[in-house]
py3Dmol code that shows the C-alpha trace and the ligand (Angstrom):
import py3Dmol

protein = """\
ATOM      1  CA  UNK A   1     -23.242  21.886  -9.785  1.00  0.00           C
ATOM      2  CA  UNK A   2     -23.654  18.906  -7.440  1.00  0.00           C
ATOM      3  CA  UNK A   3     -23.031  19.257  -3.726  1.00  0.00           C
ATOM      4  CA  UNK A   4     -21.257  16.368  -2.052  1.00  0.00           C
ATOM      5  CA  UNK A   5     -23.702  16.736   0.811  1.00  0.00           C
ATOM      6  CA  UNK A   6     -26.492  15.521  -1.475  1.00  0.00           C
ATOM      7  CA  UNK A   7     -24.352  12.480  -2.247  1.00  0.00           C
ATOM      8  CA  UNK A   8     -23.992  11.558   1.429  1.00  0.00           C
ATOM      9  CA  UNK A   9     -20.265  12.304   1.488  1.00  0.00           C
ATOM     10  CA  UNK A  10     -18.432  14.293   4.157  1.00  0.00           C
ATOM     11  CA  UNK A  11     -15.499  16.698   4.010  1.00  0.00           C
ATOM     12  CA  UNK A  12     -12.360  16.146   6.110  1.00  0.00           C
ATOM     13  CA  UNK A  13     -12.802  18.860   8.741  1.00  0.00           C
ATOM     14  CA  UNK A  14     -14.403  16.843  11.537  1.00  0.00           C
ATOM     15  CA  UNK A  15     -12.547  13.638  10.603  1.00  0.00           C
ATOM     16  CA  UNK A  16      -9.205  15.390  10.986  1.00  0.00           C
ATOM     17  CA  UNK A  17     -10.063  17.267  14.175  1.00  0.00           C
ATOM     18  CA  UNK A  18     -11.001  13.960  15.824  1.00  0.00           C
ATOM     19  CA  UNK A  19      -7.965  12.162  14.428  1.00  0.00           C
ATOM     20  CA  UNK A  20      -5.511  14.784  15.662  1.00  0.00           C
ATOM     21  CA  UNK A  21      -7.120  14.790  19.107  1.00  0.00           C
ATOM     22  CA  UNK A  22      -7.338  11.002  19.217  1.00  0.00           C
ATOM     23  CA  UNK A  23      -3.808  10.205  18.034  1.00  0.00           C
ATOM     24  CA  UNK A  24      -4.754   8.189  14.953  1.00  0.00           C
ATOM     25  CA  UNK A  25      -4.828   8.815  11.195  1.00  0.00           C
ATOM     26  CA  UNK A  26      -7.498   8.481   8.496  1.00  0.00           C
ATOM     27  CA  UNK A  27      -6.703   6.104   5.626  1.00  0.00           C
ATOM     28  CA  UNK A  28      -6.637   7.690   2.189  1.00  0.00           C
ATOM     29  CA  UNK A  29      -6.867   4.902  -0.364  1.00  0.00           C
ATOM     30  CA  UNK A  30      -6.718   5.523  -4.105  1.00  0.00           C
ATOM     31  CA  UNK A  31      -9.141   3.760  -6.400  1.00  0.00           C
ATOM     32  CA  UNK A  32      -9.388   3.320 -10.161  1.00  0.00           C
ATOM     33  CA  UNK A  33     -11.846   0.472 -10.535  1.00  0.00           C
ATOM     34  CA  UNK A  34     -14.795  -1.312  -8.979  1.00  0.00           C
ATOM     35  CA  UNK A  35     -12.850  -4.062  -7.221  1.00  0.00           C
ATOM     36  CA  UNK A  36     -10.630  -1.584  -5.364  1.00  0.00           C
ATOM     37  CA  UNK A  37     -13.656   0.461  -4.349  1.00  0.00           C
ATOM     38  CA  UNK A  38     -15.526  -2.612  -3.115  1.00  0.00           C
ATOM     39  CA  UNK A  39     -12.520  -3.744  -1.082  1.00  0.00           C
ATOM     40  CA  UNK A  40     -12.068  -0.273   0.458  1.00  0.00           C
ATOM     41  CA  UNK A  41     -15.730   0.088   1.412  1.00  0.00           C
ATOM     42  CA  UNK A  42     -15.991  -3.458   2.769  1.00  0.00           C
ATOM     43  CA  UNK A  43     -12.869  -2.902   4.884  1.00  0.00           C
ATOM     44  CA  UNK A  44     -14.076   0.479   6.168  1.00  0.00           C
ATOM     45  CA  UNK A  45     -17.589  -0.842   6.882  1.00  0.00           C
ATOM     46  CA  UNK A  46     -16.308  -3.897   8.766  1.00  0.00           C
ATOM     47  CA  UNK A  47     -13.933  -1.864  10.906  1.00  0.00           C
ATOM     48  CA  UNK A  48     -16.175   1.221  11.152  1.00  0.00           C
ATOM     49  CA  UNK A  49     -13.317   3.414  10.038  1.00  0.00           C
ATOM     50  CA  UNK A  50     -13.752   6.811   8.415  1.00  0.00           C
ATOM     51  CA  UNK A  51     -12.202   6.643   4.974  1.00  0.00           C
ATOM     52  CA  UNK A  52     -10.968   8.946   2.226  1.00  0.00           C
ATOM     53  CA  UNK A  53     -11.490   7.715  -1.325  1.00  0.00           C
ATOM     54  CA  UNK A  54      -8.806   9.297  -3.451  1.00  0.00           C
ATOM     55  CA  UNK A  55      -9.053   9.949  -7.135  1.00  0.00           C
ATOM     56  CA  UNK A  56      -5.916  11.021  -8.946  1.00  0.00           C
ATOM     57  CA  UNK A  57      -5.739  12.801 -12.264  1.00  0.00           C
ATOM     58  CA  UNK A  58      -4.508   9.484 -13.678  1.00  0.00           C
ATOM     59  CA  UNK A  59      -7.582   7.709 -12.295  1.00  0.00           C
ATOM     60  CA  UNK A  60      -9.860  10.284 -13.918  1.00  0.00           C
ATOM     61  CA  UNK A  61      -8.128   9.718 -17.227  1.00  0.00           C
ATOM     62  CA  UNK A  62      -8.290   5.946 -16.820  1.00  0.00           C
ATOM     63  CA  UNK A  63     -11.836   5.439 -15.599  1.00  0.00           C
ATOM     64  CA  UNK A  64     -13.656   8.643 -16.604  1.00  0.00           C
ATOM     65  CA  UNK A  65     -14.342  11.315 -14.008  1.00  0.00           C
ATOM     66  CA  UNK A  66     -18.138  11.183 -14.177  1.00  0.00           C
ATOM     67  CA  UNK A  67     -18.159   7.443 -13.690  1.00  0.00           C
ATOM     68  CA  UNK A  68     -15.812   7.705 -10.697  1.00  0.00           C
ATOM     69  CA  UNK A  69     -18.066  10.278  -9.099  1.00  0.00           C
ATOM     70  CA  UNK A  70     -21.122   8.049  -9.461  1.00  0.00           C
ATOM     71  CA  UNK A  71     -19.140   5.108  -8.137  1.00  0.00           C
ATOM     72  CA  UNK A  72     -18.310   7.123  -5.009  1.00  0.00           C
ATOM     73  CA  UNK A  73     -21.969   8.038  -4.643  1.00  0.00           C
ATOM     74  CA  UNK A  74     -22.811   4.356  -4.944  1.00  0.00           C
ATOM     75  CA  UNK A  75     -20.184   3.632  -2.313  1.00  0.00           C
ATOM     76  CA  UNK A  76     -22.171   5.492   0.329  1.00  0.00           C
ATOM     77  CA  UNK A  77     -25.325   3.478  -0.416  1.00  0.00           C
ATOM     78  CA  UNK A  78     -23.272   0.274  -0.573  1.00  0.00           C
ATOM     79  CA  UNK A  79     -21.701   1.008   2.841  1.00  0.00           C
ATOM     80  CA  UNK A  80     -25.165   1.374   4.362  1.00  0.00           C
ATOM     81  CA  UNK A  81     -26.243  -1.845   2.728  1.00  0.00           C
ATOM     82  CA  UNK A  82     -23.306  -3.529   4.435  1.00  0.00           C
ATOM     83  CA  UNK A  83     -24.709  -2.419   7.786  1.00  0.00           C
ATOM     84  CA  UNK A  84     -22.571   0.676   8.353  1.00  0.00           C
ATOM     85  CA  UNK A  85     -25.217   3.014   9.672  1.00  0.00           C
ATOM     86  CA  UNK A  86     -23.335   6.327   9.480  1.00  0.00           C
ATOM     87  CA  UNK A  87     -20.628   5.930   6.888  1.00  0.00           C
ATOM     88  CA  UNK A  88     -18.020   8.684   6.930  1.00  0.00           C
ATOM     89  CA  UNK A  89     -16.718   8.677   3.402  1.00  0.00           C
ATOM     90  CA  UNK A  90     -14.824  11.555   1.846  1.00  0.00           C
ATOM     91  CA  UNK A  91     -14.253  11.822  -1.900  1.00  0.00           C
ATOM     92  CA  UNK A  92     -10.934  13.553  -2.448  1.00  0.00           C
ATOM     93  CA  UNK A  93      -8.984  14.716  -5.487  1.00  0.00           C
ATOM     94  CA  UNK A  94      -5.367  13.581  -5.168  1.00  0.00           C
ATOM     95  CA  UNK A  95      -2.690  15.906  -6.600  1.00  0.00           C
ATOM     96  CA  UNK A  96      -4.868  18.436  -8.378  1.00  0.00           C
ATOM     97  CA  UNK A  97      -2.416  20.445 -10.461  1.00  0.00           C
ATOM     98  CA  UNK A  98      -4.558  23.363 -11.625  1.00  0.00           C
ATOM     99  CA  UNK A  99      -7.357  25.595 -10.421  1.00  0.00           C
ATOM    100  CA  UNK A 100      -9.588  24.311 -13.239  1.00  0.00           C
ATOM    101  CA  UNK A 101      -9.202  20.657 -12.241  1.00  0.00           C
ATOM    102  CA  UNK A 102      -9.918  21.437  -8.574  1.00  0.00           C
ATOM    103  CA  UNK A 103     -12.939  23.562  -9.512  1.00  0.00           C
ATOM    104  CA  UNK A 104     -14.258  20.813 -11.751  1.00  0.00           C
ATOM    105  CA  UNK A 105     -14.081  18.334  -8.868  1.00  0.00           C
ATOM    106  CA  UNK A 106     -15.742  20.722  -6.408  1.00  0.00           C
ATOM    107  CA  UNK A 107     -18.502  21.302  -8.952  1.00  0.00           C
ATOM    108  CA  UNK A 108     -19.103  17.584  -9.553  1.00  0.00           C
ATOM    109  CA  UNK A 109     -19.463  16.581  -5.898  1.00  0.00           C
ATOM    110  CA  UNK A 110     -16.025  15.977  -4.422  1.00  0.00           C
ATOM    111  CA  UNK A 111     -15.955  16.819  -0.719  1.00  0.00           C
ATOM    112  CA  UNK A 112     -12.231  17.553  -0.583  1.00  0.00           C
ATOM    113  CA  UNK A 113      -9.515  18.500  -3.060  1.00  0.00           C
ATOM    114  CA  UNK A 114      -5.763  18.670  -3.028  1.00  0.00           C
ATOM    115  CA  UNK A 115      -3.998  21.434  -4.870  1.00  0.00           C
ATOM    116  CA  UNK A 116      -0.419  20.378  -5.378  1.00  0.00           C
ATOM    117  CA  UNK A 117       1.543  23.429  -6.424  1.00  0.00           C
ATOM    118  CA  UNK A 118       4.609  22.275  -4.521  1.00  0.00           C
ATOM    119  CA  UNK A 119       6.744  22.270  -7.660  1.00  0.00           C
ATOM    120  CA  UNK A 120       6.130  26.017  -8.146  1.00  0.00           C
ATOM    121  CA  UNK A 121       8.140  28.775  -6.465  1.00  0.00           C
ATOM    122  CA  UNK A 122       6.920  29.523  -2.927  1.00  0.00           C
ATOM    123  CA  UNK A 123       4.861  32.630  -3.702  1.00  0.00           C
ATOM    124  CA  UNK A 124       3.200  30.981  -6.713  1.00  0.00           C
ATOM    125  CA  UNK A 125       2.367  27.934  -4.600  1.00  0.00           C
ATOM    126  CA  UNK A 126       0.667  30.235  -2.078  1.00  0.00           C
ATOM    127  CA  UNK A 127      -1.251  32.163  -4.742  1.00  0.00           C
ATOM    128  CA  UNK A 128      -2.620  29.049  -6.477  1.00  0.00           C
ATOM    129  CA  UNK A 129      -3.403  27.199  -3.233  1.00  0.00           C
ATOM    130  CA  UNK A 130      -5.244  30.256  -1.912  1.00  0.00           C
ATOM    131  CA  UNK A 131      -7.260  30.575  -5.129  1.00  0.00           C
ATOM    132  CA  UNK A 132      -8.414  26.950  -4.800  1.00  0.00           C
ATOM    133  CA  UNK A 133      -9.139  27.300  -1.077  1.00  0.00           C
ATOM    134  CA  UNK A 134     -11.180  30.459  -1.642  1.00  0.00           C
ATOM    135  CA  UNK A 135     -13.290  28.724  -4.289  1.00  0.00           C
ATOM    136  CA  UNK A 136     -13.706  25.405  -2.469  1.00  0.00           C
ATOM    137  CA  UNK A 137     -14.611  26.972   0.853  1.00  0.00           C
ATOM    138  CA  UNK A 138     -17.664  28.634  -0.679  1.00  0.00           C
ATOM    139  CA  UNK A 139     -19.080  25.114  -0.939  1.00  0.00           C
ATOM    140  CA  UNK A 140     -17.635  23.818   2.341  1.00  0.00           C
ATOM    141  CA  UNK A 141     -15.175  21.614   0.458  1.00  0.00           C
ATOM    142  CA  UNK A 142     -11.899  21.139   2.351  1.00  0.00           C
ATOM    143  CA  UNK A 143      -8.509  21.773   0.752  1.00  0.00           C
ATOM    144  CA  UNK A 144      -5.156  20.075   1.154  1.00  0.00           C
ATOM    145  CA  UNK A 145      -2.066  21.974  -0.025  1.00  0.00           C
ATOM    146  CA  UNK A 146       1.555  20.846  -0.194  1.00  0.00           C
ATOM    147  CA  UNK A 147       4.816  22.373   0.891  1.00  0.00           C
ATOM    148  CA  UNK A 148       8.093  20.577   0.221  1.00  0.00           C
ATOM    149  CA  UNK A 149       8.830  18.110  -2.574  1.00  0.00           C
ATOM    150  CA  UNK A 150       8.484  14.315  -2.410  1.00  0.00           C
ATOM    151  CA  UNK A 151      10.646  12.041  -4.481  1.00  0.00           C
ATOM    152  CA  UNK A 152       9.288   9.166  -6.523  1.00  0.00           C
ATOM    153  CA  UNK A 153       6.903   8.546  -9.390  1.00  0.00           C
ATOM    154  CA  UNK A 154       3.150   8.014  -9.170  1.00  0.00           C
ATOM    155  CA  UNK A 155       0.702   8.505 -12.003  1.00  0.00           C
ATOM    156  CA  UNK A 156       1.509  11.934 -13.382  1.00  0.00           C
ATOM    157  CA  UNK A 157       3.413  13.112 -10.323  1.00  0.00           C
ATOM    158  CA  UNK A 158       7.171  12.780 -10.559  1.00  0.00           C
ATOM    159  CA  UNK A 159      10.118  14.542  -8.998  1.00  0.00           C
ATOM    160  CA  UNK A 160      13.803  13.881  -9.445  1.00  0.00           C
ATOM    161  CA  UNK A 161      14.954  15.919  -6.481  1.00  0.00           C
ATOM    162  CA  UNK A 162      13.133  15.932  -3.166  1.00  0.00           C
ATOM    163  CA  UNK A 163      13.496  18.377  -0.337  1.00  0.00           C
ATOM    164  CA  UNK A 164      12.017  18.391   3.131  1.00  0.00           C
ATOM    165  CA  UNK A 165       9.343  20.885   4.110  1.00  0.00           C
ATOM    166  CA  UNK A 166      10.974  23.867   5.824  1.00  0.00           C
ATOM    167  CA  UNK A 167       9.365  24.275   9.241  1.00  0.00           C
ATOM    168  CA  UNK A 168      10.050  28.025   9.202  1.00  0.00           C
ATOM    169  CA  UNK A 169       7.642  28.398   6.242  1.00  0.00           C
ATOM    170  CA  UNK A 170       4.607  26.476   7.478  1.00  0.00           C
ATOM    171  CA  UNK A 171       2.890  29.164   9.556  1.00  0.00           C
ATOM    172  CA  UNK A 172       3.104  31.720   6.752  1.00  0.00           C
ATOM    173  CA  UNK A 173       1.967  29.136   4.192  1.00  0.00           C
ATOM    174  CA  UNK A 174      -1.009  27.797   6.151  1.00  0.00           C
ATOM    175  CA  UNK A 175      -2.154  31.279   7.150  1.00  0.00           C
ATOM    176  CA  UNK A 176      -1.909  32.873   3.732  1.00  0.00           C
ATOM    177  CA  UNK A 177      -3.406  29.983   1.734  1.00  0.00           C
ATOM    178  CA  UNK A 178      -6.215  29.194   4.165  1.00  0.00           C
ATOM    179  CA  UNK A 179      -5.716  25.480   3.472  1.00  0.00           C
ATOM    180  CA  UNK A 180      -7.365  22.964   5.821  1.00  0.00           C
ATOM    181  CA  UNK A 181      -4.518  20.459   5.871  1.00  0.00           C
ATOM    182  CA  UNK A 182      -0.896  20.416   4.830  1.00  0.00           C
ATOM    183  CA  UNK A 183       0.952  17.685   2.948  1.00  0.00           C
ATOM    184  CA  UNK A 184       4.585  17.698   3.965  1.00  0.00           C
ATOM    185  CA  UNK A 185       7.792  16.054   2.846  1.00  0.00           C
ATOM    186  CA  UNK A 186       9.690  14.272   5.620  1.00  0.00           C
ATOM    187  CA  UNK A 187      11.191  11.344   3.760  1.00  0.00           C
ATOM    188  CA  UNK A 188       8.194   9.483   2.320  1.00  0.00           C
ATOM    189  CA  UNK A 189       8.165   8.929  -1.420  1.00  0.00           C
ATOM    190  CA  UNK A 190       5.723   7.975  -4.181  1.00  0.00           C
ATOM    191  CA  UNK A 191       5.547   4.574  -5.851  1.00  0.00           C
ATOM    192  CA  UNK A 192       6.901   1.096  -5.129  1.00  0.00           C
ATOM    193  CA  UNK A 193      10.549   2.087  -5.520  1.00  0.00           C
ATOM    194  CA  UNK A 194      10.816   4.673  -2.808  1.00  0.00           C
ATOM    195  CA  UNK A 195      14.538   4.453  -2.255  1.00  0.00           C
ATOM    196  CA  UNK A 196      17.535   3.526  -4.342  1.00  0.00           C
ATOM    197  CA  UNK A 197      19.578   0.662  -2.915  1.00  0.00           C
ATOM    198  CA  UNK A 198      22.444   3.074  -2.226  1.00  0.00           C
ATOM    199  CA  UNK A 199      20.168   5.130   0.067  1.00  0.00           C
ATOM    200  CA  UNK A 200      19.448   2.022   2.154  1.00  0.00           C
ATOM    201  CA  UNK A 201      21.294  -0.316   4.431  1.00  0.00           C
ATOM    202  CA  UNK A 202      20.913  -4.098   4.287  1.00  0.00           C
ATOM    203  CA  UNK A 203      19.555  -6.373   6.970  1.00  0.00           C
ATOM    204  CA  UNK A 204      22.519  -8.686   7.646  1.00  0.00           C
ATOM    205  CA  UNK A 205      20.197 -11.649   8.321  1.00  0.00           C
ATOM    206  CA  UNK A 206      17.832 -11.501   5.349  1.00  0.00           C
ATOM    207  CA  UNK A 207      19.875  -9.400   2.921  1.00  0.00           C
ATOM    208  CA  UNK A 208      16.769  -7.239   2.368  1.00  0.00           C
ATOM    209  CA  UNK A 209      17.027  -3.467   1.958  1.00  0.00           C
ATOM    210  CA  UNK A 210      16.282  -1.301   5.000  1.00  0.00           C
ATOM    211  CA  UNK A 211      15.081   2.193   4.045  1.00  0.00           C
ATOM    212  CA  UNK A 212      16.340   5.399   5.701  1.00  0.00           C
ATOM    213  CA  UNK A 213      14.105   6.524   8.593  1.00  0.00           C
ATOM    214  CA  UNK A 214      11.532   9.317   8.279  1.00  0.00           C
ATOM    215  CA  UNK A 215      12.648  12.761   9.468  1.00  0.00           C
ATOM    216  CA  UNK A 216      10.669  12.809  12.700  1.00  0.00           C
ATOM    217  CA  UNK A 217      12.657  15.826  13.884  1.00  0.00           C
ATOM    218  CA  UNK A 218      11.280  17.865  10.950  1.00  0.00           C
ATOM    219  CA  UNK A 219       7.764  16.551  11.571  1.00  0.00           C
ATOM    220  CA  UNK A 220       7.910  17.519  15.251  1.00  0.00           C
ATOM    221  CA  UNK A 221       9.303  20.930  14.384  1.00  0.00           C
ATOM    222  CA  UNK A 222       6.314  21.483  12.048  1.00  0.00           C
ATOM    223  CA  UNK A 223       3.883  20.305  14.733  1.00  0.00           C
ATOM    224  CA  UNK A 224       5.332  22.803  17.163  1.00  0.00           C
ATOM    225  CA  UNK A 225       4.812  25.639  14.682  1.00  0.00           C
ATOM    226  CA  UNK A 226       1.217  24.622  13.883  1.00  0.00           C
ATOM    227  CA  UNK A 227      -0.227  22.968  16.980  1.00  0.00           C
ATOM    228  CA  UNK A 228      -3.217  20.769  16.144  1.00  0.00           C
ATOM    229  CA  UNK A 229      -3.087  21.558  12.413  1.00  0.00           C
ATOM    230  CA  UNK A 230      -3.827  18.472  10.250  1.00  0.00           C
ATOM    231  CA  UNK A 231      -0.708  17.102   8.573  1.00  0.00           C
ATOM    232  CA  UNK A 232      -0.798  14.702   5.597  1.00  0.00           C
ATOM    233  CA  UNK A 233       1.738  12.085   4.529  1.00  0.00           C
ATOM    234  CA  UNK A 234       1.858  11.130   0.861  1.00  0.00           C
ATOM    235  CA  UNK A 235       3.775   8.190  -0.549  1.00  0.00           C
ATOM    236  CA  UNK A 236       3.215   6.078   2.550  1.00  0.00           C
ATOM    237  CA  UNK A 237       2.819   2.579   1.185  1.00  0.00           C
ATOM    238  CA  UNK A 238       4.965   0.077   3.031  1.00  0.00           C
ATOM    239  CA  UNK A 239       5.406  -2.132  -0.081  1.00  0.00           C
ATOM    240  CA  UNK A 240       4.778  -5.404   1.823  1.00  0.00           C
ATOM    241  CA  UNK A 241       7.485  -7.877   0.943  1.00  0.00           C
ATOM    242  CA  UNK A 242       4.954 -10.736   0.785  1.00  0.00           C
ATOM    243  CA  UNK A 243       3.244  -9.046  -2.186  1.00  0.00           C
ATOM    244  CA  UNK A 244       6.505  -8.187  -3.899  1.00  0.00           C
ATOM    245  CA  UNK A 245       7.566 -11.819  -3.447  1.00  0.00           C
ATOM    246  CA  UNK A 246       4.174 -13.034  -4.708  1.00  0.00           C
ATOM    247  CA  UNK A 247       4.565 -10.919  -7.846  1.00  0.00           C
ATOM    248  CA  UNK A 248       8.127 -12.087  -8.417  1.00  0.00           C
ATOM    249  CA  UNK A 249       7.374 -15.743  -7.701  1.00  0.00           C
ATOM    250  CA  UNK A 250       4.666 -15.838 -10.369  1.00  0.00           C
ATOM    251  CA  UNK A 251       6.429 -14.197 -13.269  1.00  0.00           C
ATOM    252  CA  UNK A 252       6.810 -10.604 -12.096  1.00  0.00           C
ATOM    253  CA  UNK A 253       9.983  -8.574 -12.031  1.00  0.00           C
ATOM    254  CA  UNK A 254      10.045  -6.038  -9.209  1.00  0.00           C
ATOM    255  CA  UNK A 255      13.630  -5.909  -8.017  1.00  0.00           C
ATOM    256  CA  UNK A 256      14.371  -3.851  -4.899  1.00  0.00           C
ATOM    257  CA  UNK A 257      10.798  -2.555  -4.474  1.00  0.00           C
ATOM    258  CA  UNK A 258      10.776  -0.891  -1.070  1.00  0.00           C
ATOM    259  CA  UNK A 259       8.461   1.247   1.084  1.00  0.00           C
ATOM    260  CA  UNK A 260       8.014   2.930   4.459  1.00  0.00           C
ATOM    261  CA  UNK A 261       8.125   0.543   7.438  1.00  0.00           C
ATOM    262  CA  UNK A 262       4.731   0.282   9.129  1.00  0.00           C
ATOM    263  CA  UNK A 263       6.157   0.972  12.617  1.00  0.00           C
ATOM    264  CA  UNK A 264       7.201   4.417  11.407  1.00  0.00           C
ATOM    265  CA  UNK A 265       3.780   5.124   9.955  1.00  0.00           C
ATOM    266  CA  UNK A 266       2.173   4.038  13.198  1.00  0.00           C
ATOM    267  CA  UNK A 267       4.401   6.429  15.098  1.00  0.00           C
ATOM    268  CA  UNK A 268       3.526   9.239  12.669  1.00  0.00           C
ATOM    269  CA  UNK A 269      -0.195   8.489  13.038  1.00  0.00           C
ATOM    270  CA  UNK A 270       0.038   9.252  16.755  1.00  0.00           C
ATOM    271  CA  UNK A 271       1.214  12.801  15.974  1.00  0.00           C
ATOM    272  CA  UNK A 272      -0.548  15.589  14.051  1.00  0.00           C
ATOM    273  CA  UNK A 273      -0.350  13.366  10.969  1.00  0.00           C
ATOM    274  CA  UNK A 274      -4.033  12.625  10.416  1.00  0.00           C
ATOM    275  CA  UNK A 275      -4.140  11.418   6.778  1.00  0.00           C
ATOM    276  CA  UNK A 276      -1.879   8.729   5.384  1.00  0.00           C
ATOM    277  CA  UNK A 277      -1.964   8.013   1.647  1.00  0.00           C
ATOM    278  CA  UNK A 278      -1.678   4.414   0.510  1.00  0.00           C
ATOM    279  CA  UNK A 279      -1.846   3.474  -3.155  1.00  0.00           C
ATOM    280  CA  UNK A 280       1.030   1.204  -4.209  1.00  0.00           C
ATOM    281  CA  UNK A 281       0.217  -1.428  -1.574  1.00  0.00           C
ATOM    282  CA  UNK A 282      -3.187  -1.972  -3.144  1.00  0.00           C
ATOM    283  CA  UNK A 283      -1.623  -2.261  -6.594  1.00  0.00           C
ATOM    284  CA  UNK A 284       0.850  -4.825  -5.314  1.00  0.00           C
ATOM    285  CA  UNK A 285      -1.780  -6.877  -3.474  1.00  0.00           C
ATOM    286  CA  UNK A 286      -3.989  -6.925  -6.559  1.00  0.00           C
ATOM    287  CA  UNK A 287      -1.222  -7.780  -9.004  1.00  0.00           C
ATOM    288  CA  UNK A 288       0.285 -10.419  -6.719  1.00  0.00           C
ATOM    289  CA  UNK A 289      -3.055 -12.153  -6.238  1.00  0.00           C
ATOM    290  CA  UNK A 290      -3.895 -12.052  -9.962  1.00  0.00           C
ATOM    291  CA  UNK A 291      -0.485 -13.408 -10.978  1.00  0.00           C
ATOM    292  CA  UNK A 292      -0.739 -16.212  -8.431  1.00  0.00           C
ATOM    293  CA  UNK A 293      -4.267 -17.142  -9.444  1.00  0.00           C
ATOM    294  CA  UNK A 294      -3.537 -17.209 -13.163  1.00  0.00           C
ATOM    295  CA  UNK A 295      -0.295 -19.153 -12.673  1.00  0.00           C
ATOM    296  CA  UNK A 296      -2.147 -21.765 -10.634  1.00  0.00           C
ATOM    297  CA  UNK A 297      -5.223 -21.828 -12.878  1.00  0.00           C
ATOM    298  CA  UNK A 298      -3.974 -21.481 -16.460  1.00  0.00           C
ATOM    299  CA  UNK A 299      -7.402 -22.423 -17.828  1.00  0.00           C
ATOM    300  CA  UNK A 300      -9.256 -19.537 -16.197  1.00  0.00           C
ATOM    301  CA  UNK A 301     -10.324 -16.673 -18.422  1.00  0.00           C
ATOM    302  CA  UNK A 302     -13.349 -15.199 -16.634  1.00  0.00           C
ATOM    303  CA  UNK A 303     -12.079 -11.970 -14.990  1.00  0.00           C
ATOM    304  CA  UNK A 304     -14.281 -12.684 -11.983  1.00  0.00           C
ATOM    305  CA  UNK A 305     -12.231 -15.789 -11.278  1.00  0.00           C
ATOM    306  CA  UNK A 306      -9.010 -13.832 -10.713  1.00  0.00           C
ATOM    307  CA  UNK A 307     -10.443 -10.495  -9.598  1.00  0.00           C
ATOM    308  CA  UNK A 308     -12.279 -12.101  -6.700  1.00  0.00           C
ATOM    309  CA  UNK A 309      -9.119 -13.315  -4.917  1.00  0.00           C
ATOM    310  CA  UNK A 310      -7.462  -9.985  -5.834  1.00  0.00           C
ATOM    311  CA  UNK A 311     -10.312  -8.116  -4.146  1.00  0.00           C
ATOM    312  CA  UNK A 312     -10.047 -10.353  -1.074  1.00  0.00           C
ATOM    313  CA  UNK A 313      -6.315  -9.720  -0.825  1.00  0.00           C
ATOM    314  CA  UNK A 314      -6.794  -5.931  -1.058  1.00  0.00           C
ATOM    315  CA  UNK A 315      -9.535  -6.020   1.559  1.00  0.00           C
ATOM    316  CA  UNK A 316      -7.286  -7.974   3.922  1.00  0.00           C
ATOM    317  CA  UNK A 317      -4.522  -5.411   3.371  1.00  0.00           C
ATOM    318  CA  UNK A 318      -6.858  -2.430   3.963  1.00  0.00           C
ATOM    319  CA  UNK A 319      -8.193  -3.937   7.201  1.00  0.00           C
ATOM    320  CA  UNK A 320      -4.655  -4.555   8.405  1.00  0.00           C
ATOM    321  CA  UNK A 321      -3.695  -0.926   7.686  1.00  0.00           C
ATOM    322  CA  UNK A 322      -6.786   0.450   9.417  1.00  0.00           C
ATOM    323  CA  UNK A 323      -6.370  -1.607  12.582  1.00  0.00           C
ATOM    324  CA  UNK A 324      -2.625  -2.084  12.923  1.00  0.00           C
ATOM    325  CA  UNK A 325      -1.097   0.984  11.293  1.00  0.00           C
ATOM    326  CA  UNK A 326      -3.544   3.923  11.326  1.00  0.00           C
ATOM    327  CA  UNK A 327      -5.633   3.051  14.377  1.00  0.00           C
ATOM    328  CA  UNK A 328      -8.816   4.438  12.805  1.00  0.00           C
ATOM    329  CA  UNK A 329     -11.015   1.393  13.470  1.00  0.00           C
ATOM    330  CA  UNK A 330     -14.172   2.095  15.453  1.00  0.00           C
ATOM    331  CA  UNK A 331     -13.912   5.859  14.905  1.00  0.00           C
ATOM    332  CA  UNK A 332     -17.021   6.055  12.684  1.00  0.00           C
ATOM    333  CA  UNK A 333     -19.607   3.903  14.448  1.00  0.00           C
TER     334      UNK A 333
END
"""
ligand_1 = """\
1
ZN
Zn 0.855 11.806 -3.387
"""
view = py3Dmol.view(width=600, height=400)
view.addModel(protein, "pdb")
view.setStyle({"model": 0}, {"cartoon": {"style": "trace"}})
view.addModel(ligand_1, "xyz")
view.setStyle({"model": 1}, {"stick": {}})
view.zoomTo()
view.show()
C-alpha cells in the first residue's frame, strides 16, 4: 500500500472546488509514454496550471502499471526541478471498469479514480460506484462516477448508442454513490471521429464539417439540480484541423476526423464543468509531427530526432488548451 500523499500528488477535491468557484476547468491529459508526460509537465509548470495525469486501462496494458506510477512520481520531482514550487498534480485512473482495478490503483498511489459503470443498469451503476467510493474515501482518494452514455471509441471504451445524462437522476445518483465528481453525457464523444458526417452540417466556405452543438440546456439543468457539484466532460478533444491536415499531408489517412469546437469547451469551463478530458488531440499532434519530420528527413532513424519535435508540438497544444480553452493558467502558483 502506497499513499499518493507520500508521492507528492494531490487528489481533486480542492482543485475542483477552486475551479467551480473560479469559472475555469482543470485539464485532464492522458499519457502512455515519457514524451507525453514530459510535454504535459512542462506545459503545466510553465503556465502554473493544476493538472490531472490520466491513465487509462489501455495505458496500463501498454506501458505497465507499475512503471506508469513511478513515472507520475517522477513527474512531481521533475515539475519542481522546472521551477514549479508547489506542483498540483493528480494521478487519475480513467474509465476504471471494476472494483478490483480501482482498488489496485488506490493501493498503488493514485490520488483519484474513475469508476465507469455507466453501461450498467442504473441501480447496478450506483452499487458499484458506491463500493469504489467507500473504499477510496478511506484513503482520501477522490472518485469520479459516470451517468449517461457517451458515443465513440477510445481504448477499451466503446458505445454504439449514446444517451444524454437525465437531469432528474443526478441528485439521487450523487447522493447515493457518494462520488466526488460526475462525468456526464451532453454531446461530447470519445476519439477523433466524434460525429458521422450525416450528424454534421458543412461550412459553405471551407466545405469542412461542423459538428452539432453540445446540449448546454441539459448541462444547465444538471447544474441547477447539483449547485456547485464538480462536473466532468469526457471526449472533449477538439481534433485541431491543422494536425489532421498534417497527418493527411504526410501520408496519413484520417478522413472526416472531427471534434468539439474550442469555443464550446471554453463556455462549458465557465460553468460547473471543472475537468475536461483531452486525449485524441495529443495523439494527433504527436502523429502529425512525427509524420512530417520523417517525410522531410527520410534518413533519420534515431527516435529522439522525431520524438523531440513531436514533444514540442504536444507541449504547444497543451499550453494553448490551458490558457485559451480551460483558463487554468496561474491557478497553482
Ligand atoms: Zn472518457
